[in-house]
MDTraj code that builds the backbone (N, CA, C; nanometers):
import mdtraj as md
import numpy as np

residues = "MET ARG GLU ASP ALA GLU THR ALA LEU THR GLU PHE CYS LYS GLN HIS SER SER GLY THR VAL SER ASP GLN LEU ARG TYR LYS TYR GLU LEU VAL ALA SER ALA ALA ILE LEU LEU ALA GLU ARG PRO GLY PHE MET ASN PRO ALA GLU TRP ALA SER VAL PRO VAL ALA LYS PHE ARG TYR SER GLU ALA ARG GLY SER TRP SER LEU TYR TRP SER ASP SER ASN ALA ARG TRP HIS ARG LEU SER ASN VAL PRO ALA GLY SER ILE ARG SER LEU LEU GLN ALA VAL GLU THR ASP ALA ALA GLY VAL PHE TRP GLY LYS".split()
xyz = np.array([
    [8.5962, 10.8728, 9.6120],
    [8.7114, 10.8807, 9.6988],
    [8.8058, 10.7644, 9.6726],
    [8.7583, 10.6436, 9.6872],
    [8.8432, 10.5255, 9.6716],
    [8.8934, 10.5108, 9.5274],
    [8.8053, 10.5362, 9.4307],
    [8.8450, 10.5218, 9.2915],
    [8.9546, 10.6216, 9.2545],
    [8.9398, 10.7467, 9.2995],
    [9.0404, 10.8484, 9.2711],
    [9.1724, 10.8124, 9.3385],
    [9.1662, 10.7620, 9.4605],
    [9.2877, 10.7221, 9.5320],
    [9.3580, 10.6089, 9.4588],
    [9.2821, 10.5087, 9.4158],
    [9.3418, 10.3964, 9.3425],
    [9.4064, 10.4430, 9.2129],
    [9.3391, 10.5310, 9.1416],
    [9.3937, 10.5825, 9.0160],
    [9.5228, 10.6595, 9.0409],
    [9.5211, 10.7498, 9.1391],
    [9.6389, 10.8314, 9.1687],
    [9.7555, 10.7453, 9.2162],
    [9.7289, 10.6496, 9.3034],
    [9.8347, 10.5632, 9.3548],
    [9.8893, 10.4706, 9.2461],
    [9.8020, 10.4187, 9.1616],
    [9.8461, 10.3339, 9.0506],
    [9.9370, 10.4127, 8.9573],
    [9.8997, 10.5349, 8.9243],
    [9.9818, 10.6196, 8.8379],
    [10.1172, 10.6474, 8.9013],
    [10.1174, 10.6805, 9.0306],
    [10.2419, 10.7087, 9.1021],
    [10.3330, 10.5864, 9.0991],
    [10.2789, 10.4706, 9.1333],
    [10.3579, 10.3472, 9.1383],
    [10.4121, 10.3102, 9.0015],
    [10.3302, 10.3238, 8.8998],
    [10.3731, 10.2908, 8.7640],
    [10.4848, 10.3848, 8.7181],
    [10.4677, 10.5133, 8.7440],
    [10.5663, 10.6133, 8.7027],
    [10.7007, 10.5905, 8.7717],
    [10.6989, 10.5539, 8.8986],
    [10.8225, 10.5415, 8.9754],
    [10.8793, 10.3991, 8.9780],
    [10.8127, 10.3052, 8.9154],
    [10.8594, 10.1661, 8.9148],
    [10.9025, 10.1194, 8.7769],
    [10.9096, 10.2086, 8.6831],
    [10.9405, 10.1675, 8.5461],
    [11.0832, 10.2037, 8.5085],
    [11.1222, 10.1570, 8.3947],
    [11.2529, 10.1934, 8.3401],
    [11.3665, 10.1117, 8.3986],
    [11.4807, 10.1758, 8.4110],
    [11.6031, 10.1064, 8.4497],
    [11.6050, 10.0613, 8.5951],
    [11.5188, 10.1153, 8.6801],
    [11.5204, 10.0776, 8.8217],
    [11.4225, 9.9664, 8.8557],
    [11.3423, 9.9234, 8.7617],
    [11.2336, 9.8304, 8.7916],
    [11.2809, 9.6958, 8.8466],
    [11.4055, 9.6586, 8.8207],
    [11.4546, 9.5323, 8.8767],
    [11.5190, 9.5514, 9.0144],
    [11.5292, 9.6767, 9.0595],
    [11.5883, 9.7067, 9.1899],
    [11.4940, 9.7779, 9.2867],
    [11.3928, 9.8417, 9.2325],
    [11.3006, 9.9190, 9.3158],
    [11.1668, 9.9290, 9.2460],
    [11.0634, 9.9025, 9.3208],
    [10.9285, 9.9206, 9.2673],
    [10.8374, 9.9637, 9.3813],
    [10.7249, 10.0216, 9.3436],
    [10.6295, 10.0715, 9.4422],
    [10.4958, 10.0029, 9.4238],
    [10.4272, 9.9852, 9.5337],
    [10.2914, 9.9330, 9.5326],
    [10.2167, 10.0005, 9.6458],
    [10.0889, 9.9737, 9.6548],
    [10.0092, 10.0326, 9.7623],
    [9.9085, 9.9299, 9.8112],
    [9.8613, 9.9546, 9.9322],
    [9.7558, 9.8737, 9.9916],
    [9.6459, 9.9677, 10.0384],
    [9.5226, 9.9322, 10.0082],
    [9.4081, 10.0080, 10.0571],
    [9.3431, 9.9290, 10.1698],
    [9.3243, 9.9955, 10.2828],
    [9.2628, 9.9327, 10.3986],
    [9.1615, 10.0312, 10.4570],
    [9.0348, 9.9939, 10.4513],
    [8.9263, 10.0803, 10.5017],
    [8.9425, 10.2216, 10.4449],
    [8.9690, 10.3192, 10.5311],
    [8.9806, 10.4579, 10.4853],
    [9.1262, 10.5042, 10.4809],
    [9.2169, 10.4117, 10.4585],
    [9.3589, 10.4460, 10.4526],
    [9.4252, 10.3768, 10.3339],
    [9.5352, 10.4346, 10.2908],
    [9.6180, 10.3761, 10.1853],
    [9.7628, 10.3847, 10.2311],
    [9.8383, 10.2789, 10.2076],
    [9.9791, 10.2768, 10.2443],
    [10.0616, 10.2587, 10.1175],
    [10.1557, 10.3490, 10.0973],
    [10.2494, 10.3413, 9.9858],
    [10.3709, 10.2632, 10.0329],
    [10.4087, 10.1602, 9.9571],
    [10.5200, 10.0728, 9.9934],
    [10.6280, 10.0745, 9.8869],
    [10.7532, 10.0718, 9.9299],
    [10.8673, 10.0548, 9.8401],
    [10.9123, 9.9106, 9.8533],
    [10.9417, 9.8472, 9.7416],
    [10.9872, 9.7088, 9.7426],
    [11.1245, 9.6984, 9.6775],
    [11.2098, 9.6189, 9.7408],
    [11.3438, 9.5928, 9.6883],
    [11.3705, 9.4430, 9.6977],
    [11.4585, 9.3915, 9.6118],
    [11.4935, 9.2495, 9.6230],
    [11.5547, 9.2217, 9.7608],
    [11.5224, 9.1069, 9.8165],
    [11.5759, 9.0706, 9.9473],
    [11.7266, 9.0532, 9.9443],
    [11.7909, 9.0797, 10.0557],
    [11.9366, 9.0691, 10.0650],
    [11.9818, 8.9242, 10.0532],
    [11.9185, 8.8370, 10.1297],
    [11.9578, 8.6959, 10.1294],
    [11.9022, 8.6214, 10.0084],
    [11.7844, 8.6595, 9.9641],
    [11.7216, 8.5942, 9.8505],
    [11.6611, 8.7006, 9.7587],
    [11.7343, 8.7412, 9.6570],
    [11.6861, 8.8474, 9.5673],
    [11.5557, 8.8143, 9.4948],
    [11.5173, 8.6877, 9.4921],
    [11.3911, 8.6505, 9.4279],
    [11.2707, 8.6897, 9.5135],
    [11.2937, 8.7104, 9.6424],
    [11.1869, 8.7531, 9.7328],
    [11.2024, 8.9022, 9.7601],
    [11.0998, 8.9769, 9.7264],
    [11.1034, 9.1214, 9.7441],
    [11.0597, 9.1576, 9.8851],
    [11.1284, 9.2548, 9.9445],
    [11.0954, 9.3027, 10.0786],
    [11.0263, 9.4384, 10.0671],
    [10.9192, 9.4572, 10.1433],
    [10.8419, 9.5816, 10.1401],
    [10.8736, 9.6685, 10.2613],
    [10.8807, 9.7987, 10.2370],
    [10.9021, 9.8969, 10.3426],
    [10.7970, 10.0056, 10.3251],
    [10.7235, 10.0398, 10.4315],
    [10.6247, 10.1471, 10.4174],
    [10.6930, 10.2818, 10.3971],
    [10.6399, 10.3587, 10.3025],
    [10.6938, 10.4909, 10.2732],
    [10.6041, 10.5988, 10.3315],
    [10.4748, 10.5883, 10.3060],
    [10.3805, 10.6904, 10.3506],
    [10.2432, 10.6268, 10.3723],
    [10.1663, 10.6917, 10.4574],
    [10.0285, 10.6480, 10.4819],
    [9.9369, 10.7673, 10.4589],
    [9.8253, 10.7407, 10.3959],
    [9.7253, 10.8431, 10.3672],
    [9.5955, 10.8003, 10.4352],
    [9.5359, 10.8900, 10.5101],
    [9.4083, 10.8594, 10.5757],
    [9.3015, 10.9544, 10.5242],
    [9.1870, 10.8955, 10.4934],
    [9.0770, 10.9744, 10.4402],
    [8.9776, 11.0056, 10.5517],
    [8.9390, 11.1318, 10.5624],
    [8.8369, 11.1743, 10.6566],
    [8.7082, 11.1989, 10.5799],
    [8.6105, 11.1157, 10.6042],
    [8.4806, 11.1306, 10.5384],
    [8.4167, 11.2643, 10.5761],
    [8.4295, 11.3031, 10.7020],
    [8.3693, 11.4280, 10.7504],
    [8.4284, 11.5505, 10.6809],
    [8.5581, 11.5493, 10.6586],
    [8.6246, 11.6632, 10.5947],
    [8.6325, 11.6494, 10.4435],
    [8.6202, 11.5262, 10.3955],
    [8.6316, 11.5028, 10.2519],
    [8.7722, 11.5234, 10.2000],
    [8.8715, 11.4929, 10.2854],
    [9.0100, 11.5140, 10.2443],
    [9.1005, 11.4065, 10.3043],
    [9.2205, 11.3994, 10.2482],
    [9.3224, 11.3040, 10.2912],
    [9.4245, 11.3748, 10.3782],
    [9.4844, 11.3025, 10.4716],
    [9.5970, 11.3541, 10.5498],
    [9.7143, 11.2589, 10.5305],
    [9.8341, 11.3089, 10.5540],
    [9.9570, 11.2371, 10.5220],
    [10.0339, 11.2025, 10.6490],
    [10.0866, 11.0797, 10.6544],
    [10.1596, 11.0301, 10.7704],
    [10.2931, 10.9708, 10.7270],
    [10.3913, 10.9787, 10.8156],
    [10.5218, 10.9183, 10.7936],
    [10.5491, 10.8192, 10.9060],
    [10.6355, 10.7233, 10.8795],
    [10.6661, 10.6183, 10.9753],
    [10.8041, 10.6404, 11.0361],
    [10.8112, 10.6298, 11.1705],
    [10.9413, 10.6439, 11.2350],
    [11.0144, 10.5089, 11.2373],
    [11.1310, 10.5049, 11.2995],
    [11.2110, 10.3826, 11.3017],
    [11.1472, 10.2711, 11.3847],
    [11.0454, 10.3045, 11.4633],
    [10.9716, 10.2048, 11.5413],
    [10.8414, 10.1643, 11.4736],
    [10.8267, 10.2005, 11.3469],
    [10.7076, 10.1691, 11.2666],
    [10.5812, 10.2340, 11.3219],
    [10.5959, 10.3483, 11.3877],
    [10.4797, 10.4255, 11.4346],
    [10.4522, 10.5372, 11.3346],
    [10.3237, 10.5593, 11.3079],
    [10.2839, 10.6598, 11.2105],
    [10.2605, 10.7931, 11.2790],
    [10.3072, 10.9015, 11.2137],
    [10.2917, 11.0381, 11.2646],
    [10.2389, 11.1259, 11.1522],
    [10.1447, 11.2113, 11.1879],
    [10.0903, 11.3017, 11.0857],
    [10.1946, 11.4068, 11.0504],
    [10.2075, 11.4324, 10.9224],
    [10.2982, 11.5356, 10.8749],
    [10.2247, 11.6682, 10.8861],
    [10.2552, 11.7429, 10.9900],
    [10.1768, 11.8619, 11.0234],
    [10.2011, 11.9808, 10.9321],
    [10.3145, 11.9856, 10.8620],
    [10.3408, 12.1012, 10.7756],
    [10.2820, 12.0864, 10.6357],
    [10.2063, 11.9788, 10.6130],
    [10.1387, 11.9586, 10.4847],
    [9.9887, 11.9542, 10.5122],
    [9.9130, 12.0490, 10.4590],
    [9.7692, 12.0504, 10.4864],
    [9.6974, 11.9317, 10.4225],
    [9.5911, 11.8882, 10.4872],
    [9.5072, 11.7821, 10.4307],
    [9.4552, 11.8293, 10.2960],
    [9.4328, 11.7350, 10.2069],
    [9.3847, 11.7722, 10.0738],
    [9.3589, 11.6508, 9.9893],
    [9.3813, 11.6662, 9.8602],
    [9.3600, 11.5554, 9.7678],
    [9.4770, 11.4576, 9.7795],
    [9.4527, 11.3351, 9.7441],
    [9.5607, 11.2363, 9.7504],
    [9.6704, 11.2702, 9.6502],
    [9.6346, 11.3333, 9.5403],
    [9.7357, 11.3721, 9.4410],
    [9.8299, 11.4784, 9.4970],
    [9.7768, 11.5759, 9.5695],
    [9.8636, 11.6788, 9.6285],
    [9.9532, 11.6186, 9.7361],
    [9.9023, 11.5200, 9.8089],
    [9.9832, 11.4563, 9.9118],
    [10.0892, 11.3641, 9.8511],
    [10.0591, 11.3003, 9.7402],
    [10.1607, 11.2222, 9.6700],
    [10.2729, 11.3133, 9.6200],
    [10.2366, 11.4325, 9.5770],
    [10.3379, 11.5302, 9.5353],
    [10.4260, 11.5682, 9.6545],
    [10.3659, 11.5834, 9.7723],
    [10.4434, 11.6147, 9.8930],
    [10.5380, 11.5007, 9.9285],
    [10.4950, 11.3778, 9.9082],
    [10.5822, 11.2625, 9.9320],
    [10.6984, 11.2650, 9.8323],
    [10.6667, 11.2906, 9.7081],
    [10.7695, 11.2904, 9.6034],
    [10.8761, 11.3970, 9.6281],
    [10.8355, 11.5171, 9.6649],
    [10.9324, 11.6252, 9.6883],
    [10.9978, 11.6135, 9.8260],
    [10.9281, 11.5566, 9.9219],
    [10.9789, 11.5280, 10.0569],
    [11.0539, 11.6443, 10.1200],
    [10.9894, 11.7595, 10.1268],
    [11.0507, 11.8784, 10.1854],
    [11.0892, 11.8570, 10.3315],
    [11.0173, 11.7716, 10.4028],
    [11.0458, 11.7454, 10.5439],
    [11.1587, 11.6436, 10.5626],
    [11.1931, 11.5698, 10.4579],
    [11.2989, 11.4713, 10.4654],
    [11.2656, 11.3475, 10.5460],
    [11.1384, 11.3094, 10.5490],
    [11.0970, 11.1932, 10.6292],
    [11.0619, 11.0707, 10.5469],
    [11.0482, 11.0851, 10.4171],
    [11.0051, 10.9711, 10.3341],
    [11.1208, 10.9006, 10.2652],
    [11.2122, 10.9728, 10.2082],
    [11.3167, 10.9108, 10.1269],
    [11.4516, 10.9052, 10.1964],
    [11.4594, 10.9543, 10.3172],
    [11.5876, 10.9531, 10.3901],
    [11.6156, 10.8236, 10.4620],
    [11.5328, 10.7209, 10.4383],
    [11.5482, 10.5958, 10.5122],
    [11.6483, 10.5056, 10.4469],
])
top = md.Topology()
chain = top.add_chain()
for i, resn in enumerate(residues, 1):
    res = top.add_residue(resn, chain, resSeq=i)
    for name in ("N", "CA", "C"):
        top.add_atom(name, md.element.get_by_symbol(name[0]), res)
traj = md.Trajectory(xyz[None], top)
């Protein structure tokens, strides 16, 4: 579970943080217990040498179900489950984040 999540998140971050945007936008993730948080980083406004992180998506793993669920953050930094995306593999949920059919991840 954890190894697959790390591999999938590393691939996602590498793919979306490379090329011409790498000096303006990059992605990283944090693993905490049974959750992973995808973060977008941009150079700070006042000090471009210091990068500021913003949470994009949260993934929670259910040991009982053997699957991941996807969450989005509101303007008050509260996490909400994305109900129109079924729980599944972290790769399928990363695809849901990338396409953002609900408009909750990239509209910030």
